[in-house]
N, C-alpha and C positions, 0 to 999 in steps of 0.2 A: 475209342469211339466206334460204334457199330456203323458200317457202311449202309447207305440207303440206295437200294436198287429199285428203280421204277420201270415197269414194262407197260407200254401203251398198246392195247389191242389184245383181246383174248381169243385169237383165231388159231389157225393151224400151226402157227409158229409161237405166238405169245403164250398160249395156255400150256403147252408142253414145257416151255422155258420156265415159267414161274413154278410149275409143278416140280421140275428138276431142282431148281434153286431152293424152293421151299423145303423139300425133303432133305437137302444136304445143308445148305447154309442157314436157312431159316430155322429149322428144327434145332440146330446146335447153337443158335444165338450169334452166329458169325456175321449175319447181315439181316437187314430188315427189307423184306421183299413186298412190293405193292404192285398189284395189277390194276390198270385203269381201263375201263371199257364203257361205251355209251349204253350198252345193253346190260340186262341182268343175267343173261344165260348164253351158253355157247352151243351151237350146232355146227358140225363139220361142214364147211362151205361146199365141198364137192357133192354134198347130199341135198343142197337147196332145191334142185329140180324134183327130188322125191318128196320134199316137204310141200312144194307147190302143187303137186298132183294128188297128195294124200297118201302116197305109197308108204311114208313113215309119218308117225304122229310126233309133231314137234314138241308137244308137251312131255311125251314119254322119253324121247331121245335127247332132250336138252340137258346140258350140264349147268347147274345153278352155281354161279361164281362164288356166292357167299358161303354156301355149304362146302364147295370144293376148297375154298381158301382155308376154312376152319380145319378141314381134314389134312391139308398139305402144308400148313405152317407159313402161309403168306397172308397179306391183307388185300382187300378188294375195295376200290373206290369207284363208284359209278359216276360217269360224267363224260361230256364231250370236250375234247381239247380245243381251245380257241387261241392259245398263244404259248409262248415260251420265254421266260426271263433267264437268259443264259448267264447274265452277270451274277445273279443271286442263286442260280441253279434251282429254278422253280418252274413247275409245269402249271399252266393256268387252265382251269376247267370252267366251262360255262355253267350258269345257273340251271337248275332242273325245275321245270314248271309242270304241274299236274294238269289233268284234263280240264279242270275247271278254270285254269289260268292262274291258280294260286301257286306261289313259290314254295317248292318243296325243300330245295337246298339253294343257298346263294352261290355266287361265283366264288371259287376256292383256289388255293394254291397248294401244291404238293412239292415239297423239297426233295432233291435227289443228289446223290453223289455220282451215280451212273444211270443213264437213261437209255432204254432200248425201245425204239419205235418199231411196232409190228402191226400197223393198222390195216394192212392188206391193200386191196384195190377195189375200185368201183367200175361200173360200166361207163364206157366212153362213148358219148353220143356224137362226138365230133361236131357239136353245134348244129346238128341236122335239124332243119325246121320242123317243129311240131312233135319231136320225139319225146321231150320231157313232159309235154302236156297229155299225150295220148298213149304212150307205151308203158308197159310194166317192165320192171327190172328185177333181177334176182341177186341183188348184192347183199341183202340182209334177211334175217328171219322174218321181220315185219313185212318186207316186200314179198317173200315167198308165201306167207300167210294170206296176203292180199290177193295174190294170184289164185290161191286155193279157193278163197271165197268167191271170187268172180267166176272161176272155172265151174264150180258147183252150181252157181246160179244160172249160168248159160246152159249147162247140161239139163237142168230142170226145165228151163224154157223150151229147149229143143225137144225134150221128151214129151212135154205137154202138147206142144204144137205139131209134133211129129215132123219136125223140120231138121235142116242140116245145121252143123256147127263148124265154123271155120276159125282157125288160129294161124297167125303168121308170125314167124320168128326170124328176126334179122340176126345173122351171125351163125356161120357154119362150123364154129369151134366145138369143143367138147360139151359146153353147156347147152348150146342150141340143139345139137344132135341128140344128146341124152334126154333133154326135155321133150323133144318130138316123139321119141319112143315111149317115154313114160306116159304121155298124154294118151296114146293109143291103148296102152295097158289099162289105164284108169277108166277109159270109156268102156272097155270090155268088162271090167269088174262092176261098174255102175249098172250095167244091164242086169246083173245078178241081184242088185239091191233096189229093186222097184222101178228102174228106168227101162221098162220093157220096150218102149218105142225107140230108145236110143241105141244106135248101132254104129259100129266102126265104118260101115259102108257109107254112112252119112257124115262122117267126120273128114274134114279136109284140113290137113296140116301142111303149111308151107315153111320150108327152110330156105332163107335167102342169104346167099354168100356173094360178096363182091369179087372174090378171087376166082381162079379157074377151077377150084375144087374145094370140097368141105374138108375139115380137119387139116388146115394148112400147116400146122405145127408138127404133124405126124407124117410118117412115111406114106408114100402114094398108095402102096398096096392096102394100107389100112383104110385110107380114104375111099378107095374104090369098093372095098368090101362093105364098109359102113353105108355108103350110098346105095349099094345093091340091097342091103337089108332094109333100109328105110323105104325104098321104093316098093319092096315086097309088102310092107305094111300098108302102103297107100300114101306115104308122105311124098309131096311134090317138092323136089329139090331144084332150086334156081341158082345156078352158078353164073359167074360173070355178070351179076346183076347188082348194080349200085343203087341204093336208096337215097333219094335227094330230099324227101319230105315225108311226113306222116300227118294224117288227119284223123277225124273220128271214125272213118270208115275203112281205112287201110293205108298202105304205103304207095308212094309215087316214086317210080324208078327214074333213072337218069335219061331214059329215052321216052319219058312221059307216059309210060304204061302204068297200069294200076294193078295192085295185088290186094284185093279187099278181104277183110276178115273182121270178125266180131271181137276177138282178143288179139292185141298187138303186143309183142314181146321184143325187147331190144337186148341182145346178147353179143354185140359186136365190139370187140376191143376193150381195153382196160386203161385206167389211169389211177394214180394214187390220189387220195383225198386232197382237195385244194389247200387245206390248212398247212400242208407241208411246205408249200412254196412261200409261206409267210413267216417261217421260223428263223430266217436269216442264215440258212444253210443251203449249200449248193444242191439244186435239183435239175432234172432233165426236163424235156418238153412235156412229159406226162406226169410231172410232179414227184417222181421218185427221188428219194434222197440218194445222192452220189456217195458211195462208200469205197474204201480201199479193200485190199484183199483180206484184211482182218475184220471186215464189216463195220468199220469205224468211219464216222463222218469227219469233216475238217475240225470239228470240236472233239478233242480226245475223250471227253466224258459221255459222248452221245454216239450210239450205235443204231443200226437199222437192219432188220431181217425180213425175209418174205417178199411179197409182191410190191411192197412200198419202197424197196431199195434197188438201186441200180449198181450191181456188182459185176464187173467184167469177167466173163468166162474165157473167151478168146478175143483177139483184137476186133473191136467193132461189134461184138455180140455179148449181151448180158446173160446171166443165169436166167433160165426161163421161169416165169411166174407160175409155179405149180405148188401143190400142197407138199410134195416130196422135197422141194427146194426149201420151203419154210421149215419143215420138220428137221431137215439136216442142219440148217442154219441155227435152229433153236438149240440143238444138242451141242454144236460147236460154240455157240455164244455162252452157254452155261459153263463150259470148260474154260473159255477165255476169261470170263468174269472171276472164276475161282483163281485162275493164274494171276489176274490183276490184284486181287486181294492178298495174294501170297507174295506179291512183289516180283512176279515172274513176267517175262515178255509175252506178248500176244503171239498166237500162231495164226497163219493164214488159213482161210477156209478153202477146202477142196470139195467141189461139187461132184457127186457120183450119180450119173444118170442111170436109174434102174429100169428105164423104159416107161411106156405110157399105155394105159388101158382105157377103153371107152365102153360104157355099159349101155346096151340097148334094151333096158328093162329085162323082163323075163325072156325076151325073144332071143337075145344073144349078147355076147361081149367079145371084144377083139382088141388087139394091140400088139405091142412088141416088148419083149423083155431083153435086157442087156445081158449078153453072155459073159463068161469069164475072160475071153480073149479081148484084148483092147480093140474097141470099135466093132466087136461082134455082137449080133443080136438076132433074135428069131421071132417069127410071127406066130401068134397064138389066137385062137378064136373058139367060140362055143363054150361048153361046160367048163373047161379048164380056165379060160379067160375070165369067165364069170366068177369062179371061185377065187382067182387071184385078185379080182377087183374087190370082192367083199373083204378079202384078207387085209387090204390096205386100210379099211376102216377099223378093223380089229386091231391093227398095229397102232393106229391113232388112239384108240381107246386104251390100249395097254400103256401108252406113254403118259396118259393122264390119270388112269385108275390103277395101273398095275395088272398083271396077268390074272391074279386070283379074282379080282372084282370083275374083270372083263369076261371071264368064263361064267361068273354068276349072272352077269347081264345077258350073256348069250342064252343061258338056260331060261332066264326070265322071259326073254323074247320068244322062245319056243312055246312057253306056257301061254303067253299072251295071244299067240296065234290061235289057240284053242278057244279062247273066250271072246276075242275082239274081231270085228270085221276085217277083211283083208285090205280095206281102204278106209282112210279117215273120211267120214261122211258128214262132218259138220265143221 
């Protein structure tokens, strides 16, 4: 009997995993691989800030799950997970309803022998008053597209009225910092495309961080360099500033000060989707599934990888929720599932930190790369860091397309630059 492997979530971990399994087990009929996702296509999450500003076209850069499944010997099922029947080994998917309210697909069940949860993470608003009602998030492609539409509308208004434009971002992590830089780049480009009155000097971007510095997960020298670059652009960085509420006009801080803006973005903290806490499996305070060193939950047939799992790296500290973590886990998970089907024991996952890079749009990039010596690393910035940052995306593309197709996509992108505007304008 052919084993059924179901992977939930087609992100930085889930999509490379089903690709690897499909090309090996699925192609040879050794397993039936199914990917489940609530959306129809994939965009690498670290690029959502570029989708939001129009730096990349989400229609051109997206991976269609159905087409990719056909090419890589796995199945795709669209739907949102609402439950899990562990006794019968069935995943429960919610019904799909169209824009008119008509049912497209009913509630369904998908059986599995082995289940891998790779649903990623969402923004954590920490139940802050007014945030859900008034702030934009960048957790999904839909949310990034929503930001893009609102951003373009506000830019048109500012250009027509010859007025200022203000944007406030809560969260001084990589998403908030990179988004602030991309916004400045986008406004500079819009001036070339008919927005003659729109100027970066009239743009005010706020980055609000509760901690003592931005990029708290990275080394201090990176944070200092990033803040310096942002301030050169004109970004106002607020550190040691805790937001206690949001309203239609801006944020209210813990000392009752206001930071007003026309567009409010929340990019502070993460949590795993709430549904994970209802599956009957152990989770932590941010809904992440607790797993052992083999990425296995208390249920031996259920695994978790990426941002949605809590896997201990050292005592009291988990593997960081990064794209590189998810990709490494995906490759290890593929190998472990092959071992399981062959009757061999699982092997423990070993995380290798390759360093961190932050892109400040075309203006700069910076970060640290891990050296060959244990614990050694070195700081890089400028052109070299920018090239290294771009290469991370090319490695992701290679994992899901192979190098030949990745090189073809790279060439196609170069030709597109000759024909298409440098910014998505609609």
